[in-house]
LOMARGU-309167 format. One record per residue: residue number from 1; residue in three letters; x, y, z of N, C-alpha, C in turn. Coordinates in pm, whole numbers. Atoms other than C-alpha are relative to their C-alpha. Example, Ala and Ser with C-alpha at 12.3 -4.5 7.8 and 13.67 -1.06 7.14 Angstrom:
! LOMARGU-309167
SITE   nr  rest    n_px    n_py    n_pz   ca_px   ca_py   ca_pz    c_px    c_py    c_pz
SITE    1   ALA      89    -119       0    1230    -450     780      90     120       0
SITE    2   SER     -82    -119      -6    1367    -106     714     -77     109      73
***
This chain:
! LOMARGU-309167
SITE   nr  rest    n_px    n_py    n_pz   ca_px   ca_py   ca_pz    c_px    c_py    c_pz
SITE    1   MET      79    -114       3      15       9       0      73     122      11
SITE    2   THR     -46    -106      14     127     321    -111     -28     100     124
SITE    3   VAL      16     -96     -72     148     640      80    -129      65     -26
SITE    4   LEU     119     -70      39    -126     790    -125    -135     -68      28
SITE    5   GLU     122      98     -55    -357     483     -62     -41      17     139
SITE    6   SER      19     -10    -141    -301     519     316     -49     136      20
SITE    7   LYS      55    -132     -47    -389     891     332    -144       0     -69
SITE    8   LEU     151     -14      70    -714     840      90     -68    -101     104
SITE    9   ARG      61      76     -61    -802     556     310     -33      72     143
SITE   10   ILE      29     -73    -104    -785     779     631     -79     103     -35
SITE   11   TYR      73     -97      52    -942    1053     429    -159     -50       8
SITE   12   TYR     128      48       5   -1235     828     346     -70     -35     140
SITE   13   ILE      48      21    -138   -1275     704     702     -46     128      93
SITE   14   THR      53    -135     -75   -1282    1067     830    -111      56     -66
SITE   15   VAL     115     -65      63   -1531    1169     578    -128     -89      58
SITE   16   ILE     127     101     -43   -1763     860     668     -38      36     141
SITE   17   PHE      30     -23    -146   -1729     941    1046     -70     157      -7
SITE   18   SER      69    -140       3   -1818    1311     965    -112      10     -38
SITE   19   VAL     107       7      49   -2111    1235     772    -100     -38     114
SITE   20   ILE      54      66    -111   -2236     993    1034     -25      88     129
SITE   21   PHE      18    -116     -97   -2184    1271    1304     -79      92     -36
SITE   22   ALA      92    -108      63   -2347    1541    1106    -160     -49     -12
SITE   23   VAL     139      55      16   -2652    1306    1047     -63     -30     133
SITE   24   ILE      45      13    -137   -2683    1209    1424     -14     137      54
SITE   25   GLY      46    -148     -62   -2662    1595    1521    -103      51     -61
SITE   26   PHE     129     -61      46   -2904    1676    1278    -135     -46      57
SITE   27   SER     112      58     -68   -3127    1420    1391     -35      17     137
SITE   28   TYR      23     -22    -138   -3084    1497    1759     -73     133      13
SITE   29   ASN      53    -101      -1   -3140    1866    1687    -164      42     -34
SITE   30   ALA     148     -12      39   -3479    1808    1489    -105     -54      94
SITE   31   TRP      94      63    -101   -3619    1584    1749       7      91     127
SITE   32   ARG      -5     -95     -98   -3509    1826    2017    -100     136     -22
SITE   33   LEU      84    -107      12   -3677    2123    1846    -139     -28     -46
SITE   34   GLU     137      39      22   -3994    1913    1789     -48     -13     148
SITE   35   SER      47      23    -136   -4023    1822    2144      -9     108      78
SITE   36   SER      21    -147     -56   -3952    2197    2260    -135      45     -53
SITE   37   GLU     114     -65      59   -4224    2289    2026    -140     -68      89
SITE   38   GLU     115      83     -77   -4466    2026    2172     -24      52     150
SITE   39   ASN      16     -42    -123   -4389    2123    2528     -53     152      -8
SITE   40   ASN      57    -126      -1   -4442    2483    2457    -153      31     -32
SITE   41   ASN     158     -12      28   -4803    2418    2301     -73     -49     134
SITE   42   ILE      77      60    -137   -4860    2203    2636     -14     111      96
SITE   43   ARG      13    -113     -87   -4761    2489    2838     -95     123     -20
SITE   44   THR     105    -115      33   -4964    2766    2660    -125     -46       8
SITE   45   ALA     145      33     -10   -5279    2550    2662     -13      -5     147
SITE   46   ALA      44       7    -145   -5222    2461    3029     -28     132      74
SITE   47   PHE      -4    -130     -70   -5154    2825    3135    -154      64     -25
SITE   48   GLN     150     -53      64   -5502    2912    2923    -117     -79     112
SITE   49   VAL      96      46     -66   -5671    2652    3099      -8      21     164
SITE   50   LEU      15     -50    -126   -5579    2759    3452     -44     143      12
SITE   51   ASN      79    -110       6   -5709    3085    3355    -147       2      16
SITE   52   GLU     149      -5     -11   -6020    2984    3256     -53     -81     131
SITE   53   LEU      55      39    -112   -6066    2763    3565     -21      97     113
SITE   54   ALA      25    -101    -101   -6019    3057    3769    -110      92     -11
SITE   55   GLU     104    -108      65   -6265    3271    3577    -126     -89      34
SITE   56   LEU     122      76     -45   -6514    2977    3621     -22     -17     152
SITE   57   GLU       4       0    -136   -6448    2973    3974     -64     116      45
SITE   58   GLN      64    -118     -22   -6543    3333    4002    -140      14     -49
SITE   59   ILE     148      -1      43   -6863    3270    3803     -91     -74     100
SITE   60   ILE      92      80    -103   -6961    2994    4069     -19      98     106
SITE   61   TYR       9     -58    -107   -6880    3212    4333    -101     116      11
SITE   62   ALA      97     -79      46   -7077    3489    4186    -145     -28      13
SITE   63   ALA     126      67     -10   -7362    3272    4129     -64     -52     115
SITE   64   HIS      46      63    -127   -7401    3115    4462      26     100     111
SITE   65   TYR     -10     -79    -107   -7265    3344    4702     -24     143       2
SITE   66   ASP      40    -135       9   -7330    3689    4570    -148     -23     -59
SITE   67   GLN     172       6      65   -7665    3572    4393       2      90    -102
SITE   68   ASP       1     -94     100   -7543    3779    4104     -13     -47    -132
SITE   69   ALA      34      63     136   -7717    3675    3774      62      35    -121
SITE   70   VAL     -75     -43     114   -7499    3881    3554     130     -54      11
SITE   71   ALA    -109      29     -14   -7152    3807    3688      -2    -158      19
SITE   72   GLY      21     156     -24   -7282    3430    3769     -72     -75    -106
SITE   73   SER      70      53      85   -7440    3372    3454      35    -150     -53
SITE   74   PRO     -17     137      37   -7477    2987    3351      70       4    -139
SITE   75   ARG     -70      -1     118   -7391    3087    3010     146      24     -16
SITE   76   LYS    -124     -31      -8   -7074    3226    3079      65    -141      55
SITE   77   GLY     -41     114     -59   -7010    2911    3288       1    -121    -121
SITE   78   TRP       3      87      96   -7111    2698    2991     155      27    -114
SITE   79   VAL    -110     -40     105   -6850    2883    2760     129     -33      55
SITE   80   LYS    -115      21     -48   -6592    2847    3009      31    -155       6
SITE   81   VAL     -18     160     -12   -6650    2478    3078      54     -49    -146
SITE   82   GLY     -28      31     146   -6639    2425    2691     135       0     -41
SITE   83   LEU    -131     -47       8   -6328    2608    2639     127     -95      76
SITE   84   ILE     -86      69     -90   -6172    2431    2915      16    -163     -57
SITE   85   VAL       2     116      48   -6257    2094    2765      80       3    -128
SITE   86   ASP     -80     -19     128   -6138    2195    2420     139      10      19
SITE   87   LEU    -161     -32     -33   -5791    2308    2550      39    -125      72
SITE   88   SER     -50     113     -67   -5747    1993    2759      69    -109     -94
SITE   89   VAL     -52      65     115   -5725    1801    2441     159      27     -39
SITE   90   LEU    -140     -32      26   -5387    1979    2401      97     -26      80
SITE   91   ILE     -91      10    -113   -5240    1896    2725      16    -145      14
SITE   92   ASP      -1     132     -30   -5304    1546    2798     -86     -95      11
SITE   93   SER     132      78     -25   -5537    1268    2831     -51     -20     140
SITE   94   SER      64       9    -143   -5535    1248    3201     -92     145      19
SITE   95   VAL      71    -135     -28   -5638    1640    3209    -116      -7     -90
SITE   96   GLU     103      18      90   -5872    1568    2922    -138     -97      80
SITE   97   LYS     105      88     -77   -6049    1294    3140     -54      87     122
SITE   98   GLU      33     -75    -123   -6059    1533    3448     -87     119     -43
SITE   99   THR      97    -100      61   -6224    1811    3217    -112     -46     -31
SITE  100   GLN     115      87      32   -6484    1566    3090     -89     -30     122
SITE  101   GLU      80      -5    -108   -6570    1507    3454     -64     114      70
SITE  102   LEU      49    -159     -23   -6597    1873    3532    -110      29     -96
SITE  103   HIS     106     -55      84   -6813    1937    3231    -132    -118      53
SITE  104   MET     166      55     -63   -7066    1654    3347     -45      34     117
SITE  105   THR      71     -55    -123   -7087    1772    3677     -44     137     -34
SITE  106   TRP      60    -144      46   -7141    2128    3541    -152     -26     -78
SITE  107   ALA     126      27      62   -7417    1980    3311     -92     -60      91
SITE  108   GLU      93      57     -76   -7580    1802    3577     -56      89     128
SITE  109   SER      26     -71    -148   -7571    2068    3863      -4     163     -20
SITE  110   TRP      42    -151      12   -7596    2420    3697     -81      70      28
SITE  111   GLU     129     -47     -48   -7937    2469    3748     -34      42     145
SITE  112   SER      29     -10    -141   -7928    2446    4128     141      64      62
SITE  113   LEU    -145     -64     -47   -7567    2629    4160     -30     122      82
SITE  114   SER     -19    -109     -94   -7702    2937    4306    -101     -11     129
SITE  115   SER      62      42    -124   -7922    2763    4563      56     -91      92
SITE  116   GLU     -33     120     -54   -7750    2471    4669     154      25      40
SITE  117   LYS    -140      -2     -37   -7396    2502    4871      68    -121     -53
SITE  118   ALA     -44     143      51   -7317    2138    4782       9       6    -131
SITE  119   VAL     -50       1     157   -7325    2189    4417      93      95     -26
SITE  120   ALA    -106     -84      13   -7101    2488    4447     126     -63      37
SITE  121   ASP    -119      67     -61   -6859    2296    4668      55    -115     -96
SITE  122   ASN     -30      95      66   -6857    2003    4450      78      41    -142
SITE  123   LEU     -68     -65     118   -6782    2218    4139     125      40      19
SITE  124   ILE    -123     -37     -34   -6493    2369    4325      91    -107       6
SITE  125   VAL    -104     116     -19   -6349    2042    4399      31     -90    -150
SITE  126   LYS       5      50     119   -6384    1935    4049     116      99     -67
SITE  127   ILE    -105    -104      65   -6206    2253    3938     146     -27      59
SITE  128   ASP    -140      40     -61   -5921    2182    4186      60    -136     -55
SITE  129   SER     -60     104      71   -5878    1846    4059      41      29    -139
SITE  130   VAL     -59     -36     167   -5832    1974    3683     136      82      44
SITE  131   ARG    -121     -90     -15   -5592    2242    3830     118     -69      60
SITE  132   LYS    -112      65     -44   -5399    1986    4026      69     -88    -131
SITE  133   GLN     -70      88      95   -5353    1757    3725      67      87    -117
SITE  134   VAL     -66     -79     100   -5266    2044    3481     142      49      58
SITE  135   LYS    -128     -42     -62   -4980    2146    3728      98    -125      -3
SITE  136   HIS     -90     135      16   -4871    1768    3743      66       3    -152
SITE  137   ILE     -53      39     138   -4843    1773    3364     113     124     -21
SITE  138   LEU    -113    -125      44   -4653    2120    3358     153     -33     106
SITE  139   TYR    -139      30     -83   -4399    1989    3654      76    -106     -81
SITE  140   SER     -28     127      62   -4358    1662    3431      74      31    -150
SITE  141   LEU     -62     -40     119   -4247    1864    3106     152     -11       9
SITE  142   GLU    -167      -6       3   -3855    1840    3005      28     127     -35
***
């Protein structure tokens, strides 16, 4: 083997390893960007759900404790619950499950919200359950 063949062999090996490392680096970078984007979408939806939960809680308090038909309007509550359920799909299936339970509880009890304390308390418990699950997902993100 001549010196030229030896140098070419080293050059080819170097080129092959360079291409392999470039492909691995590119693949990792693409995966990391995808993962970061997914986490960002989850965070954005989660923070919006937390805001909507707080607003729903205010509606419940206004309806039950203040007997305010405007601030505690069930229509506002329906909109909030619907939006919470819609956004939960973007977060995680466990959050979606909790929001479905909140939706069912709201659907079953919104009519007696202003007159029964147990209904208001039960809805607040469901809101807290959703809030806890959302926070759990946020803490688990990479």
